[in-house]
N, CA, C and O atoms as a GROMACS GRO file, in nm:
protein
  608
    1VAL      N    1   9.084  13.190   9.796
    1VAL     CA    2   9.134  13.143   9.668
    1VAL      C    3   9.021  13.141   9.566
    1VAL      O    4   9.038  13.190   9.454
    2VAL      N    5   8.906  13.085   9.605
    2VAL     CA    6   8.795  13.073   9.511
    2VAL      C    7   8.749  13.211   9.464
    2VAL      O    8   8.732  13.233   9.344
    3ARG      N    9   8.730  13.305   9.558
    3ARG     CA   10   8.688  13.440   9.519
    3ARG      C   11   8.790  13.505   9.426
    3ARG      O   12   8.754  13.566   9.326
    4ARG      N   13   8.917  13.493   9.460
    4ARG     CA   14   9.022  13.556   9.379
    4ARG      C   15   9.022  13.497   9.238
    4ARG      O   16   9.030  13.572   9.140
    5GLU      N   17   9.015  13.365   9.226
    5GLU     CA   18   9.020  13.302   9.094
    5GLU      C   19   8.894  13.332   9.014
    5GLU      O   20   8.901  13.350   8.892
    6LYS      N   21   8.778  13.339   9.080
    6LYS     CA   22   8.656  13.375   9.008
    6LYS      C   23   8.665  13.518   8.956
    6LYS      O   24   8.615  13.547   8.847
    7SER      N   25   8.727  13.607   9.033
    7SER     CA   26   8.743  13.745   8.986
    7SER      C   27   8.837  13.753   8.866
    7SER      O   28   8.834  13.850   8.790
    8ARG      N   29   8.920  13.651   8.848
    8ARG     CA   30   9.013  13.646   8.734
    8ARG      C   31   8.956  13.570   8.615
    8ARG      O   32   9.023  13.555   8.513
    9GLY      N   33   8.832  13.522   8.628
    9GLY     CA   34   8.769  13.458   8.514
    9GLY      C   35   8.740  13.310   8.528
    9GLY      O   36   8.680  13.251   8.438
   10SER      N   37   8.781  13.248   8.636
   10SER     CA   38   8.750  13.106   8.655
   10SER      C   39   8.600  13.091   8.678
   10SER      O   40   8.542  13.165   8.757
   11SER      N   41   8.539  12.996   8.611
   11SER     CA   42   8.395  12.976   8.625
   11SER      C   43   8.363  12.858   8.716
   11SER      O   44   8.248  12.815   8.723
   12TYR      N   45   8.461  12.805   8.784
   12TYR     CA   46   8.443  12.686   8.867
   12TYR      C   47   8.540  12.691   8.984
   12TYR      O   48   8.621  12.784   8.994
   13LEU      N   49   8.532  12.593   9.072
   13LEU     CA   50   8.631  12.584   9.179
   13LEU      C   51   8.766  12.558   9.115
   13LEU      O   52   8.781  12.460   9.043
   14PRO      N   53   8.865  12.642   9.140
   14PRO     CA   54   8.992  12.633   9.067
   14PRO      C   55   9.079  12.513   9.101
   14PRO      O   56   9.155  12.466   9.016
   15TYR      N   57   9.070  12.461   9.224
   15TYR     CA   58   9.154  12.349   9.264
   15TYR      C   59   9.075  12.219   9.254
   15TYR      O   60   8.952  12.220   9.252
   16HIS      N   61   9.146  12.109   9.247
   16HIS     CA   62   9.080  11.979   9.238
   16HIS      C   63   9.030  11.931   9.373
   16HIS      O   64   8.925  11.867   9.381
   17PHE      N   65   9.104  11.961   9.479
   17PHE     CA   66   9.067  11.919   9.614
   17PHE      C   67   9.096  12.031   9.713
   17PHE      O   68   9.186  12.112   9.692
   18TYR      N   69   9.019  12.032   9.820
   18TYR     CA   70   9.039  12.126   9.930
   18TYR      C   71   9.036  12.045  10.059
   18TYR      O   72   8.951  11.958  10.075
   19ILE      N   73   9.129  12.073  10.150
   19ILE     CA   74   9.135  12.000  10.276
   19ILE      C   75   9.113  12.098  10.391
   19ILE      O   76   9.187  12.195  10.407
   20SER      N   77   9.009  12.070  10.470
   20SER     CA   78   8.976  12.158  10.583
   20SER      C   79   9.063  12.125  10.704
   20SER      O   80   9.124  12.018  10.709
   21PRO      N   81   9.070  12.217  10.801
   21PRO     CA   82   9.147  12.189  10.923
   21PRO      C   83   9.098  12.065  10.997
   21PRO      O   84   9.176  12.003  11.070
   22SER      N   85   8.971  12.028  10.980
   22SER     CA   86   8.918  11.909  11.048
   22SER      C   87   8.953  11.780  10.973
   22SER      O   88   8.922  11.671  11.020
   23GLY      N   89   9.018  11.793  10.857
   23GLY     CA   90   9.058  11.676  10.780
   23GLY      C   91   8.959  11.635  10.673
   23GLY      O   92   8.980  11.536  10.604
   24ASP      N   93   8.850  11.711  10.659
   24ASP     CA   94   8.753  11.681  10.554
   24ASP      C   95   8.813  11.719  10.419
   24ASP      O   96   8.879  11.822  10.406
   25ILE      N   97   8.790  11.635  10.320
   25ILE     CA   98   8.839  11.661  10.185
   25ILE      C   99   8.719  11.693  10.097
   25ILE      O  100   8.623  11.616  10.090
   26PHE      N  101   8.726  11.807  10.032
   26PHE     CA  102   8.619  11.850   9.943
   26PHE      C  103   8.669  11.841   9.800
   26PHE      O  104   8.780  11.883   9.768
   27HIS      N  105   8.584  11.786   9.715
   27HIS     CA  106   8.619  11.772   9.574
   27HIS      C  107   8.580  11.900   9.502
   27HIS      O  108   8.465  11.944   9.511
   28GLY      N  109   8.674  11.959   9.432
   28GLY     CA  110   8.647  12.081   9.357
   28GLY      C  111   8.636  12.048   9.209
   28GLY      O  112   8.543  11.980   9.166
   29GLN      N  113   8.731  12.096   9.133
   29GLN     CA  114   8.736  12.074   8.989
   29GLN      C  115   8.756  11.925   8.960
   29GLN      O  116   8.831  11.859   9.032
   30SER      N  117   8.692  11.873   8.858
   30SER     CA  118   8.709  11.734   8.817
   30SER      C  119   8.855  11.707   8.782
   30SER      O  120   8.922  11.792   8.722
   31GLU      N  121   8.905  11.590   8.819
   31GLU     CA  122   9.044  11.555   8.787
   31GLU      C  123   9.068  11.546   8.637
   31GLU      O  124   9.183  11.555   8.593
   32SER      N  125   8.964  11.530   8.559
   32SER     CA  126   8.980  11.520   8.414
   32SER      C  127   8.996  11.658   8.349
   32SER      O  128   9.020  11.668   8.228
   33ARG      N  129   8.982  11.764   8.428
   33ARG     CA  130   8.994  11.900   8.375
   33ARG      C  131   9.116  11.970   8.434
   33ARG      O  132   9.167  11.931   8.539
   34CYS      N  133   9.161  12.072   8.367
   34CYS     CA  134   9.273  12.152   8.417
   34CYS      C  135   9.230  12.232   8.539
   34CYS      O  136   9.116  12.276   8.549
   35GLY      N  137   9.324  12.249   8.631
   35GLY     CA  138   9.300  12.339   8.742
   35GLY      C  139   9.327  12.482   8.699
   35GLY      O  140   9.364  12.506   8.584
   36TYR      N  141   9.307  12.575   8.788
   36TYR     CA  142   9.321  12.716   8.756
   36TYR      C  143   9.399  12.782   8.868
   36TYR      O  144   9.355  12.780   8.983
   37LEU      N  145   9.512  12.840   8.838
   37LEU     CA  146   9.599  12.899   8.939
   37LEU      C  147   9.648  13.035   8.892
   37LEU      O  148   9.713  13.047   8.789
   38GLU      N  149   9.616  13.136   8.969
   38GLU     CA  150   9.661  13.272   8.940
   38GLU      C  151   9.629  13.314   8.796
   38GLU      O  152   9.714  13.370   8.726
   39GLY      N  153   9.506  13.286   8.755
   39GLY     CA  154   9.461  13.329   8.624
   39GLY      C  155   9.508  13.244   8.507
   39GLY      O  156   9.485  13.278   8.392
   40GLN      N  157   9.575  13.132   8.536
   40GLN     CA  158   9.628  13.046   8.430
   40GLN      C  159   9.576  12.903   8.446
   40GLN      O  160   9.563  12.853   8.558
   41LEU      N  161   9.546  12.839   8.335
   41LEU     CA  162   9.512  12.697   8.340
   41LEU      C  163   9.637  12.618   8.375
   41LEU      O  164   9.746  12.647   8.325
   42VAL      N  165   9.622  12.519   8.459
   42VAL     CA  166   9.735  12.434   8.499
   42VAL      C  167   9.708  12.294   8.446
   42VAL      O  168   9.614  12.228   8.490
   43ARG      N  169   9.791  12.250   8.354
   43ARG     CA  170   9.775  12.118   8.292
   43ARG      C  171   9.867  12.018   8.361
   43ARG      O  172   9.969  12.056   8.420
   44ASP      N  173   9.832  11.892   8.354
   44ASP     CA  174   9.916  11.783   8.405
   44ASP      C  175   9.949  11.796   8.553
   44ASP      O  176  10.058  11.758   8.596
   45SER      N  177   9.857  11.850   8.630
   45SER     CA  178   9.878  11.864   8.774
   45SER      C  179   9.744  11.853   8.846
   45SER      O  180   9.639  11.882   8.790
   46PHE      N  181   9.750  11.810   8.970
   46PHE     CA  182   9.635  11.814   9.058
   46PHE      C  183   9.661  11.923   9.160
   46PHE      O  184   9.766  11.925   9.225
   47LEU      N  185   9.567  12.014   9.174
   47LEU     CA  186   9.583  12.124   9.269
   47LEU      C  187   9.507  12.091   9.396
   47LEU      O  188   9.388  12.058   9.393
   48VAL      N  189   9.576  12.100   9.510
   48VAL     CA  190   9.517  12.071   9.640
   48VAL      C  191   9.529  12.196   9.725
   48VAL      O  192   9.640  12.246   9.750
   49GLY      N  193   9.416  12.247   9.769
   49GLY     CA  194   9.414  12.365   9.855
   49GLY      C  195   9.408  12.325  10.001
   49GLY      O  196   9.324  12.244  10.040
   50ILE      N  197   9.496  12.382  10.082
   50ILE     CA  198   9.497  12.358  10.226
   50ILE      C  199   9.427  12.478  10.290
   50ILE      O  200   9.478  12.590  10.285
   51MET      N  201   9.311  12.454  10.350
   51MET     CA  202   9.232  12.562  10.408
   51MET      C  203   9.287  12.600  10.546
   51MET      O  204   9.316  12.513  10.629
   52GLY      N  205   9.300  12.729  10.569
   52GLY     CA  206   9.348  12.778  10.697
   52GLY      C  207   9.450  12.888  10.679
   52GLY      O  208   9.496  12.914  10.567
   53ASP      N  209   9.486  12.954  10.788
   53ASP     CA  210   9.584  13.061  10.786
   53ASP      C  211   9.711  13.012  10.854
   53ASP      O  212   9.716  13.000  10.976
   54TYR      N  213   9.812  12.981  10.774
   54TYR     CA  214   9.937  12.928  10.828
   54TYR      C  215  10.053  13.025  10.809
   54TYR      O  216  10.169  12.985  10.804
   55ASN      N  217  10.019  13.154  10.798
   55ASN     CA  218  10.123  13.255  10.782
   55ASN      C  219  10.192  13.291  10.913
   55ASN      O  220  10.306  13.335  10.913
   56GLN      N  221  10.123  13.272  11.024
   56GLN     CA  222  10.180  13.304  11.155
   56GLN      C  223  10.262  13.185  11.205
   56GLN      O  224  10.220  13.071  11.189
   57PRO      N  225  10.376  13.210  11.267
   57PRO     CA  226  10.460  13.100  11.317
   57PRO      C  227  10.389  13.013  11.421
   57PRO      O  228  10.428  12.899  11.444
   58THR      N  229  10.285  13.068  11.484
   58THR     CA  230  10.213  12.993  11.588
   58THR      C  231  10.097  12.912  11.533
   58THR      O  232  10.035  12.835  11.606
   59ASN      N  233  10.066  12.928  11.404
   59ASN     CA  234   9.954  12.855  11.344
   59ASN      C  235  10.006  12.728  11.277
   59ASN      O  236  10.070  12.734  11.172
   60PHE      N  237   9.977  12.615  11.337
   60PHE     CA  238  10.022  12.488  11.282
   60PHE      C  239   9.905  12.412  11.222
   60PHE      O  240   9.791  12.425  11.267
   61MET      N  241   9.933  12.333  11.121
   61MET     CA  242   9.831  12.253  11.057
   61MET      C  243   9.783  12.146  11.156
   61MET      O  244   9.866  12.072  11.209
   62PRO      N  245   9.651  12.137  11.180
   62PRO     CA  246   9.600  12.035  11.272
   62PRO      C  247   9.630  11.893  11.222
   62PRO      O  248   9.639  11.869  11.102
   63GLU      N  249   9.646  11.801  11.315
   63GLU     CA  250   9.678  11.661  11.282
   63GLU      C  251   9.580  11.600  11.182
   63GLU      O  252   9.624  11.534  11.088
   64PRO      N  253   9.446  11.620  11.199
   64PRO     CA  254   9.354  11.561  11.100
   64PRO      C  255   9.378  11.614  10.958
   64PRO      O  256   9.365  11.540  10.861
   65GLN      N  257   9.414  11.742  10.947
   65GLN     CA  258   9.441  11.800  10.816
   65GLN      C  259   9.571  11.743  10.759
   65GLN      O  260   9.579  11.716  10.639
   66GLN      N  261   9.671  11.726  10.844
   66GLN     CA  262   9.797  11.666  10.800
   66GLN      C  263   9.772  11.526  10.745
   66GLN      O  264   9.819  11.491  10.636
   67MET      N  265   9.699  11.445  10.821
   67MET     CA  266   9.674  11.306  10.780
   67MET      C  267   9.595  11.301  10.650
   67MET      O  268   9.624  11.219  10.562
   68ALA      N  269   9.495  11.388  10.636
   68ALA     CA  270   9.416  11.391  10.514
   68ALA      C  271   9.502  11.430  10.394
   68ALA      O  272   9.488  11.373  10.286
   69MET      N  273   9.591  11.527  10.413
   69MET     CA  274   9.679  11.570  10.304
   69MET      C  275   9.771  11.455  10.262
   69MET      O  276   9.790  11.431  10.142
   70ILE      N  277   9.828  11.386  10.358
   70ILE     CA  278   9.918  11.274  10.328
   70ILE      C  279   9.842  11.164  10.255
   70ILE      O  280   9.889  11.113  10.153
   71GLN      N  281   9.725  11.126  10.308
   71GLN     CA  282   9.646  11.019  10.245
   71GLN      C  283   9.601  11.058  10.104
   71GLN      O  284   9.609  10.976  10.012
   72LEU      N  285   9.555  11.182  10.087
   72LEU     CA  286   9.510  11.226   9.955
   72LEU      C  287   9.626  11.223   9.856
   72LEU      O  288   9.612  11.173   9.745
   73CYS      N  289   9.740  11.277   9.895
   73CYS     CA  290   9.856  11.278   9.806
   73CYS      C  291   9.902  11.136   9.773
   73CYS      O  292   9.938  11.107   9.659
   74ALA      N  293   9.902  11.047   9.873
   74ALA     CA  294   9.942  10.908   9.848
   74ALA      C  295   9.845  10.843   9.750
   74ALA      O  296   9.887  10.773   9.657
   75TRP      N  297   9.716  10.865   9.770
   75TRP     CA  298   9.615  10.806   9.681
   75TRP      C  299   9.631  10.861   9.539
   75TRP      O  300   9.627  10.784   9.442
   76LEU      N  301   9.649  10.993   9.526
   76LEU     CA  302   9.668  11.052   9.393
   76LEU      C  303   9.794  10.997   9.326
   76LEU      O  304   9.794  10.968   9.207
   77CYS      N  305   9.901  10.983   9.404
   77CYS     CA  306  10.026  10.926   9.349
   77CYS      C  307  10.002  10.784   9.299
   77CYS      O  308  10.044  10.749   9.189
   78TYR      N  309   9.934  10.703   9.380
   78TYR     CA  310   9.909  10.564   9.341
   78TYR      C  311   9.819  10.557   9.218
   78TYR      O  312   9.852  10.490   9.120
   79GLU      N  313   9.708  10.626   9.222
   79GLU     CA  314   9.608  10.618   9.114
   79GLU      C  315   9.660  10.670   8.981
   79GLU      O  316   9.615  10.626   8.875
   80ASN      N  317   9.754  10.764   8.985
   80ASN     CA  318   9.798  10.831   8.862
   80ASN      C  319   9.946  10.809   8.832
   80ASN      O  320  10.003  10.879   8.748
   81SER      N  321  10.008  10.713   8.899
   81SER     CA  322  10.150  10.681   8.879
   81SER      C  323  10.238  10.806   8.889
   81SER      O  324  10.322  10.832   8.802
   82ILE      N  325  10.217  10.882   8.995
   82ILE     CA  326  10.294  11.004   9.018
   82ILE      C  327  10.405  10.973   9.118
   82ILE      O  328  10.379  10.914   9.224
   83ASP      N  329  10.526  11.012   9.087
   83ASP     CA  330  10.638  10.999   9.180
   83ASP      C  331  10.622  11.108   9.286
   83ASP      O  332  10.595  11.223   9.252
   84SER      N  333  10.639  11.072   9.412
   84SER     CA  334  10.620  11.171   9.519
   84SER      C  335  10.715  11.290   9.506
   84SER      O  336  10.688  11.396   9.561
   85ARG      N  337  10.826  11.273   9.435
   85ARG     CA  338  10.917  11.386   9.415
   85ARG      C  339  10.853  11.496   9.331
   85ARG      O  340  10.902  11.609   9.328
   86ASN      N  341  10.742  11.462   9.264
   86ASN     CA  342  10.672  11.561   9.183
   86ASN      C  343  10.566  11.637   9.262
   86ASN      O  344  10.494  11.719   9.204
   87ILE      N  345  10.554  11.612   9.391
   87ILE     CA  346  10.463  11.690   9.475
   87ILE      C  347  10.535  11.822   9.506
   87ILE      O  348  10.639  11.824   9.572
   88ILE      N  349  10.478  11.930   9.457
   88ILE     CA  350  10.544  12.060   9.473
   88ILE      C  351  10.442  12.164   9.519
   88ILE      O  352  10.322  12.147   9.500
   89PRO      N  353  10.490  12.272   9.581
   89PRO     CA  354  10.399  12.380   9.618
   89PRO      C  355  10.358  12.460   9.494
   89PRO      O  356  10.429  12.462   9.394
   90ALA      N  357  10.243  12.523   9.503
   90ALA     CA  358  10.190  12.600   9.390
   90ALA      C  359  10.286  12.708   9.344
   90ALA      O  360  10.286  12.744   9.226
   91THR      N  361  10.367  12.760   9.434
   91THR     CA  362  10.461  12.866   9.395
   91THR      C  363  10.564  12.818   9.293
   91THR      O  364  10.626  12.900   9.225
   92GLN      N  365  10.584  12.687   9.282
   92GLN     CA  366  10.674  12.635   9.179
   92GLN      C  367  10.605  12.626   9.044
   92GLN      O  368  10.672  12.622   8.940
   93LEU      N  369  10.472  12.624   9.044
   93LEU     CA  370  10.398  12.626   8.918
   93LEU      C  371  10.378  12.769   8.870
   93LEU      O  372  10.382  12.797   8.750
   94SER      N  373  10.358  12.859   8.964
   94SER     CA  374  10.335  12.999   8.931
   94SER      C  375  10.396  13.087   9.040
   94SER      O  376  10.356  13.078   9.156
   95PRO      N  377  10.491  13.171   9.004
   95PRO     CA  378  10.552  13.259   9.104
   95PRO      C  379  10.451  13.353   9.170
   95PRO      O  380  10.475  13.403   9.280
   96GLU      N  381  10.338  13.377   9.103
   96GLU     CA  382  10.236  13.465   9.158
   96GLU      C  383  10.145  13.395   9.258
   96GLU      O  384  10.063  13.460   9.323
   97ALA      N  385  10.157  13.265   9.272
   97ALA     CA  386  10.070  13.190   9.364
   97ALA      C  387  10.092  13.237   9.507
   97ALA      O  388  10.201  13.282   9.544
   98GLU      N  389   9.987  13.225   9.586
   98GLU     CA  390   9.995  13.265   9.726
   98GLU      C  391  10.101  13.182   9.798
   98GLU      O  392  10.099  13.059   9.789
   99PRO      N  393  10.193  13.248   9.868
   99PRO     CA  394  10.296  13.172   9.941
   99PRO      C  395  10.234  13.078  10.042
   99PRO      O  396  10.123  13.101  10.091
  100LEU      N  397  10.306  12.972  10.073
  100LEU     CA  398  10.254  12.869  10.163
  100LEU      C  399  10.238  12.914  10.307
  100LEU      O  400  10.156  12.858  10.380
  101GLY      N  401  10.311  13.010  10.348
  101GLY     CA  402  10.314  13.045  10.489
  101GLY      C  403  10.424  12.965  10.556
  101GLY      O  404  10.461  12.856  10.509
  102GLU      N  405  10.476  13.017  10.661
  102GLU     CA  406  10.594  12.959  10.726
  102GLU      C  407  10.574  12.812  10.763
  102GLU      O  408  10.664  12.731  10.741
  103ASN      N  409  10.460  12.778  10.819
  103ASN     CA  410  10.441  12.642  10.868
  103ASN      C  411  10.410  12.541  10.758
  103ASN      O  412  10.440  12.423  10.774
  104LEU      N  413  10.350  12.583  10.648
  104LEU     CA  414  10.330  12.490  10.536
  104LEU      C  415  10.457  12.475  10.455
  104LEU      O  416  10.482  12.368  10.399
  105ALA      N  417  10.537  12.579  10.448
  105ALA     CA  418  10.662  12.572  10.372
  105ALA      C  419  10.752  12.462  10.426
  105ALA      O  420  10.828  12.401  10.351
  106ASN      N  421  10.745  12.435  10.556
  106ASN     CA  422  10.827  12.329  10.615
  106ASN      C  423  10.795  12.192  10.555
  106ASN      O  424  10.881  12.105  10.552
  107TRP      N  425  10.673  12.174  10.509
  107TRP     CA  426  10.635  12.045  10.451
  107TRP      C  427  10.706  12.020  10.318
  107TRP      O  428  10.723  11.905  10.277
  108PHE      N  429  10.748  12.126  10.252
  108PHE     CA  430  10.814  12.113  10.121
  108PHE      C  431  10.961  12.148  10.127
  108PHE      O  432  11.032  12.135  10.026
  109GLY      N  433  11.009  12.193  10.240
  109GLY     CA  434  11.146  12.240  10.254
  109GLY      C  435  11.248  12.129  10.252
  109GLY      O  436  11.222  12.020  10.201
  110PRO      N  437  11.364  12.156  10.309
  110PRO     CA  438  11.475  12.061  10.306
  110PRO      C  439  11.441  11.926  10.369
  110PRO      O  440  11.502  11.824  10.335
  111THR      N  441  11.345  11.924  10.461
  111THR     CA  442  11.313  11.798  10.528
  111THR      C  443  11.226  11.706  10.442
  111THR      O  444  11.214  11.587  10.470
  112GLN      N  445  11.164  11.761  10.339
  112GLN     CA  446  11.080  11.680  10.250
  112GLN      C  447  10.971  11.605  10.326
  112GLN      O  448  10.937  11.492  10.291
  113THR      N  449  10.917  11.667  10.430
  113THR     CA  450  10.820  11.601  10.518
  113THR      C  451  10.706  11.536  10.442
  113THR      O  452  10.678  11.418  10.462
  114LEU      N  453  10.640  11.611  10.356
  114LEU     CA  454  10.523  11.557  10.286
  114LEU      C  455  10.562  11.439  10.197
  114LEU      O  456  10.498  11.335  10.200
  115ARG      N  457  10.665  11.456  10.118
  115ARG     CA  458  10.706  11.349  10.027
  115ARG      C  459  10.744  11.223  10.104
  115ARG      O  460  10.707  11.112  10.064
  116SER      N  461  10.817  11.238  10.212
  116SER     CA  462  10.858  11.123  10.293
  116SER      C  463  10.738  11.051  10.352
  116SER      O  464  10.733  10.928  10.353
  117ARG      N  465  10.642  11.128  10.402
  117ARG     CA  466  10.524  11.065  10.463
  117ARG      C  467  10.433  11.001  10.358
  117ARG      O  468  10.368  10.901  10.386
  118VAL      N  469  10.428  11.058  10.239
  118VAL     CA  470  10.353  10.996  10.130
  118VAL      C  471  10.418  10.863  10.092
  118VAL      O  472  10.348  10.763  10.076
  119ASP      N  473  10.550  10.862  10.078
  119ASP     CA  474  10.620  10.737  10.045
  119ASP      C  475  10.597  10.631  10.152
  119ASP      O  476  10.574  10.515  10.121
  120SER      N  477  10.602  10.671  10.277
  120SER     CA  478  10.579  10.579  10.388
  120SER      C  479  10.437  10.524  10.385
  120SER      O  480  10.416  10.405  10.407
  121THR      N  481  10.340  10.610  10.358
  121THR     CA  482  10.200  10.568  10.350
  121THR      C  483  10.179  10.471  10.235
  121THR      O  484  10.109  10.371  10.251
  122LEU      N  485  10.238  10.500  10.120
  122LEU     CA  486  10.226  10.409  10.005
  122LEU      C  487  10.287  10.273  10.036
  122LEU      O  488  10.226  10.170  10.005
  123ALA      N  489  10.404  10.270  10.097
  123ALA     CA  490  10.469  10.143  10.131
  123ALA      C  491  10.385  10.064  10.231
  123ALA      O  492  10.368   9.943  10.216
  124GLN      N  493  10.332  10.132  10.331
  124GLN     CA  494  10.249  10.065  10.432
  124GLN      C  495  10.121  10.011  10.369
  124GLN      O  496  10.081   9.898  10.398
  125GLU      N  497  10.059  10.089  10.284
  125GLU     CA  498   9.935  10.047  10.219
  125GLU      C  499   9.959   9.925  10.130
  125GLU      O  500   9.879   9.832  10.130
  126MET      N  501  10.068   9.926  10.056
  126MET     CA  502  10.099   9.812   9.969
  126MET      C  503  10.124   9.686  10.051
  126MET      O  504  10.080   9.578  10.013
  127THR      N  505  10.195   9.699  10.162
  127THR     CA  506  10.222   9.584  10.250
  127THR      C  507  10.092   9.529  10.306
  127THR      O  508  10.071   9.408  10.305
  128GLU      N  509  10.005   9.617  10.356
  128GLU     CA  510   9.878   9.573  10.413
  128GLU      C  511   9.792   9.504  10.307
  128GLU      O  512   9.730   9.402  10.335
  129GLN      N  513   9.789   9.560  10.188
  129GLN     CA  514   9.708   9.500  10.082
  129GLN      C  515   9.761   9.363  10.044
  129GLN      O  516   9.683   9.271  10.019
  130LYS      N  517   9.892   9.348  10.039
  130LYS     CA  518   9.952   9.219  10.005
  130LYS      C  519   9.918   9.116  10.112
  130LYS      O  520   9.883   9.002  10.080
  131GLU      N  521   9.929   9.155  10.239
  131GLU     CA  522   9.899   9.064  10.349
  131GLU      C  523   9.751   9.025  10.351
  131GLU      O  524   9.718   8.911  10.386
  132GLU      N  525   9.663   9.117  10.314
  132GLU     CA  526   9.519   9.090  10.315
  132GLU      C  527   9.473   9.024  10.186
  132GLU      O  528   9.357   8.983  10.175
  133GLY      N  529   9.561   9.014  10.088
  133GLY     CA  530   9.526   8.951   9.962
  133GLY      C  531   9.438   9.037   9.873
  133GLY      O  532   9.371   8.985   9.784
  134LEU      N  533   9.438   9.166   9.897
  134LEU     CA  534   9.357   9.256   9.815
  134LEU      C  535   9.442   9.309   9.700
  134LEU      O  536   9.564   9.320   9.710
  135ARG      N  537   9.374   9.341   9.592
  135ARG     CA  538   9.447   9.382   9.473
  135ARG      C  539   9.460   9.532   9.455
  135ARG      O  540   9.536   9.576   9.369
  136HIS      N  541   9.390   9.610   9.532
  136HIS     CA  542   9.390   9.753   9.507
  136HIS      C  543   9.413   9.830   9.636
  136HIS      O  544   9.327   9.831   9.724
  137PRO      N  545   9.528   9.896   9.648
  137PRO     CA  546   9.553   9.978   9.766
  137PRO      C  547   9.445  10.085   9.784
  137PRO      O  548   9.386  10.132   9.686
  138PHE      N  549   9.421  10.122   9.907
  138PHE     CA  550   9.323  10.224   9.945
  138PHE      C  551   9.180  10.178   9.924
  138PHE      O  552   9.088  10.259   9.934
  139TYR      N  553   9.158  10.050   9.896
  139TYR     CA  554   9.023  10.000   9.870
  139TYR      C  555   8.997   9.879   9.958
  139TYR      O  556   9.067   9.779   9.951
  140ARG      N  557   8.894   9.890  10.040
  140ARG     CA  558   8.862   9.781  10.131
  140ARG      C  559   8.714   9.742  10.128
  140ARG      O  560   8.668   9.672  10.218
  141GLY      N  561   8.640   9.786  10.028
  141GLY     CA  562   8.498   9.756  10.027
  141GLY      C  563   8.443   9.753   9.887
  141GLY      O  564   8.516   9.764   9.788
  142GLU      N  565   8.312   9.738   9.879
  142GLU     CA  566   8.247   9.732   9.749
  142GLU      C  567   8.236   9.870   9.684
  142GLU      O  568   8.253   9.883   9.563
  143ASN      N  569   8.208   9.972   9.764
  143ASN     CA  570   8.194  10.107   9.711
  143ASN      C  571   8.326  10.179   9.729
  143ASN      O  572   8.352  10.234   9.836
  144ARG      N  573   8.408  10.180   9.627
  144ARG     CA  574   8.542  10.232   9.635
  144ARG      C  575   8.547  10.377   9.684
  144ARG      O  576   8.631  10.410   9.768
  145GLN      N  577   8.460  10.462   9.635
  145GLN     CA  578   8.464  10.603   9.674
  145GLN      C  579   8.442  10.620   9.824
  145GLN      O  580   8.498  10.712   9.884
  146ASP      N  581   8.362  10.533   9.886
  146ASP     CA  582   8.337  10.544  10.029
  146ASP      C  583   8.450  10.488  10.113
  146ASP      O  584   8.459  10.518  10.232
  147GLU      N  585   8.536  10.408  10.054
  147GLU     CA  586   8.637  10.338  10.131
  147GLU      C  587   8.778  10.393  10.117
  147GLU      O  588   8.869  10.347  10.186
  148ILE      N  589   8.798  10.489  10.031
  148ILE     CA  590   8.932  10.545  10.014
  148ILE      C  591   8.973  10.609  10.146
  148ILE      O  592   8.895  10.681  10.207
  149SER      N  593   9.093  10.582  10.187
  149SER     CA  594   9.142  10.627  10.318
  149SER      C  595   9.140  10.778  10.335
  149SER      O  596   9.150  10.826  10.448
  150THR      N  597   9.126  10.854  10.229
  150THR     CA  598   9.129  10.999  10.241
  150THR      C  599   9.000  11.054  10.298
  150THR      O  600   8.995  11.172  10.333
  151GLY      N  601   8.898  10.974  10.309
  151GLY     CA  602   8.774  11.022  10.368
  151GLY      C  603   8.669  11.061  10.266
  151GLY      O  604   8.572  11.127  10.302
  152PHE      N  605   8.684  11.022  10.140
  152PHE     CA  606   8.582  11.054  10.040
  152PHE      C  607   8.454  10.985  10.077
  152PHE      O  608   8.354  10.998  10.005
   0.00000   0.00000   0.00000
């Protein structure tokens, strides 16, 4: 993705976040800036790249990557007042975007897997925070960036 977008004129990492198969989350483009998808600036969206080859029916997203994606999306939804129904694949932003692959498409298909798990994570986080008397979901320490459940 990075090589392709740089060849189209992007001077930076085109997506805001990248999630590795091991569940590591890498920060790309600043959230305060537009992302870059298929040669076009993308406004009012956060772009999350899922690293790996999921085009083959036998290639499934590893559990750590799944959990990181859910936690990151839940955190972004909470921090930016985003309704989980607005989590969409890049192909809905740009028809030229790289297809998700069979196994990632299931996360956005009729089962709404990602949206459902984000909603569940948000509800659980809010309940835990209320019980612990904390005021900010996803925050359990003094250094907020180190304590966000997504692994930042």
